[in-house]
Each structure stands twice: as structure tokens, then as C-alpha cells.
One Martini backbone bead per residue (centre of mass of N, CA, C, O) as a GRO file, in nm:
protein
  104
    1UNK     BB    1   0.911  -0.960   3.171
    2UNK     BB    2   0.628  -1.007   2.997
    3UNK     BB    3   0.318  -0.963   3.001
    4UNK     BB    4   0.036  -1.055   2.849
    5UNK     BB    5  -0.060  -0.765   2.794
    6UNK     BB    6   0.201  -0.660   2.657
    7UNK     BB    7   0.210  -0.874   2.436
    8UNK     BB    8  -0.063  -0.807   2.303
    9UNK     BB    9  -0.001  -0.506   2.247
   10UNK     BB   10   0.231  -0.552   2.059
   11UNK     BB   11   0.087  -0.718   1.850
   12UNK     BB   12  -0.129  -0.494   1.785
   13UNK     BB   13   0.071  -0.276   1.698
   14UNK     BB   14   0.179  -0.442   1.457
   15UNK     BB   15  -0.090  -0.493   1.311
   16UNK     BB   16  -0.147  -0.185   1.269
   17UNK     BB   17   0.103  -0.138   1.085
   18UNK     BB   18   0.005  -0.330   0.862
   19UNK     BB   19  -0.256  -0.173   0.808
   20UNK     BB   20  -0.131   0.089   0.726
   21UNK     BB   21   0.021  -0.024   0.483
   22UNK     BB   22  -0.230  -0.132   0.334
   23UNK     BB   23  -0.371   0.144   0.296
   24UNK     BB   24  -0.113   0.261   0.124
   25UNK     BB   25  -0.102  -0.047  -0.049
   26UNK     BB   26  -0.339  -0.175  -0.244
   27UNK     BB   27  -0.181  -0.308  -0.476
   28UNK     BB   28  -0.006  -0.503  -0.304
   29UNK     BB   29  -0.239  -0.652  -0.173
   30UNK     BB   30  -0.364  -0.754  -0.436
   31UNK     BB   31  -0.111  -0.913  -0.535
   32UNK     BB   32  -0.095  -1.105  -0.290
   33UNK     BB   33  -0.405  -1.231  -0.320
   34UNK     BB   34  -0.470  -1.320  -0.611
   35UNK     BB   35  -0.363  -1.613  -0.633
   36UNK     BB   36  -0.535  -1.729  -0.398
   37UNK     BB   37  -0.827  -1.607  -0.501
   38UNK     BB   38  -0.856  -1.585  -0.810
   39UNK     BB   39  -0.826  -1.264  -0.873
   40UNK     BB   40  -0.827  -0.973  -0.988
   41UNK     BB   41  -0.638  -0.705  -0.912
   42UNK     BB   42  -0.844  -0.479  -0.964
   43UNK     BB   43  -1.059  -0.582  -0.774
   44UNK     BB   44  -0.884  -0.600  -0.511
   45UNK     BB   45  -0.808  -0.303  -0.505
   46UNK     BB   46  -1.090  -0.192  -0.458
   47UNK     BB   47  -1.138  -0.335  -0.198
   48UNK     BB   48  -0.882  -0.219  -0.043
   49UNK     BB   49  -0.984   0.082  -0.066
   50UNK     BB   50  -1.268   0.019   0.110
   51UNK     BB   51  -1.104  -0.079   0.353
   52UNK     BB   52  -1.014  -0.165   0.680
   53UNK     BB   53  -0.698  -0.246   0.854
   54UNK     BB   54  -0.713  -0.113   1.098
   55UNK     BB   55  -0.759  -0.058   1.408
   56UNK     BB   56  -1.043  -0.038   1.628
   57UNK     BB   57  -1.249   0.086   1.835
   58UNK     BB   58  -1.451  -0.028   2.081
   59UNK     BB   59  -1.791  -0.027   2.012
   60UNK     BB   60  -2.126  -0.058   2.017
   61UNK     BB   61  -2.148  -0.097   1.711
   62UNK     BB   62  -1.946  -0.333   1.685
   63UNK     BB   63  -2.081  -0.522   1.880
   64UNK     BB   64  -2.343  -0.541   1.719
   65UNK     BB   65  -2.221  -0.656   1.464
   66UNK     BB   66  -2.102  -0.916   1.598
   67UNK     BB   67  -2.377  -1.022   1.693
   68UNK     BB   68  -2.499  -1.063   1.417
   69UNK     BB   69  -2.296  -1.272   1.324
   70UNK     BB   70  -2.339  -1.479   1.549
   71UNK     BB   71  -2.643  -1.519   1.493
   72UNK     BB   72  -2.610  -1.619   1.204
   73UNK     BB   73  -2.426  -1.864   1.264
   74UNK     BB   74  -2.637  -2.005   1.437
   75UNK     BB   75  -2.864  -2.024   1.238
   76UNK     BB   76  -2.661  -2.179   1.019
   77UNK     BB   77  -2.481  -2.383   1.195
   78UNK     BB   78  -2.166  -2.290   1.250
   79UNK     BB   79  -2.263  -2.278   1.543
   80UNK     BB   80  -2.387  -2.459   1.831
   81UNK     BB   81  -2.429  -2.179   1.992
   82UNK     BB   82  -2.543  -1.922   2.152
   83UNK     BB   83  -2.395  -1.592   2.172
   84UNK     BB   84  -2.235  -1.339   2.377
   85UNK     BB   85  -2.014  -1.104   2.302
   86UNK     BB   86  -1.979  -0.968   2.589
   87UNK     BB   87  -1.831  -1.231   2.713
   88UNK     BB   88  -1.552  -1.152   2.535
   89UNK     BB   89  -1.506  -0.902   2.697
   90UNK     BB   90  -1.300  -0.734   2.865
   91UNK     BB   91  -1.216  -0.577   3.108
   92UNK     BB   92  -1.129  -0.253   3.119
   93UNK     BB   93  -0.841  -0.283   3.229
   94UNK     BB   94  -0.742  -0.498   3.023
   95UNK     BB   95  -0.820  -0.347   2.770
   96UNK     BB   96  -0.628  -0.105   2.816
   97UNK     BB   97  -0.362  -0.275   2.837
   98UNK     BB   98  -0.390  -0.384   2.517
   99UNK     BB   99  -0.430  -0.105   2.401
  100UNK     BB  100  -0.339   0.091   2.179
  101UNK     BB  101  -0.293   0.423   2.191
  102UNK     BB  102  -0.440   0.517   1.921
  103UNK     BB  103  -0.731   0.366   2.029
  104UNK     BB  104  -0.814   0.497   2.323
   0.00000   0.00000   0.00000
């Protein structure tokens, strides 16, 4: 039986594979989203070429970016209370256990 850490790691590895495919196939990504977003495929293709779909290593910079988003959401009353993103980060051992090898 898989532990919860192993299960999460497998899920993240598969999500990363989808991200890799998306980065290699921006036209297909654009075509998939165009009907739902009601935007031109050419516009969405440009957006898809400019963004990262794969998982990234959790860095202090990413944590700071996420904190800015959380602070903005609190300020705009999207969320009811101020949060500290660091409280949501797993302890190092658990984080390592769920992190796919490619981004460790």
C-alpha cells in the first residue's frame, strides 16, 4: 500500500509530465482552452508560450510571491483573515518525500 507521501509524489510527477507536454505543445493548449475562455487561439498560444507549466522547486522567492498574493487577497477581502504562507509549507522531511526527483 502506498503512503500518503508516495501517493502525493506520484500525483505531482504525473502533473509535471502534463506540464512538460503543455510546454512542448502550446498550440494544442491554446486550442483546448479557447472555447472555454472565449479567446482567440493565437492570443492563448502566445500566453502558453510565455508561461511555465512544469513544477518548480519551492524557493524563498516563490514563497515571497505567494505571500504577496495572499496579502492582496486579504486586503481585497477575498479571504477572511491574513495568512502566513510559511504555515502551509510542510516540514523539510515531508516536503522531500513528496517532491519529484526532477525538482529536488
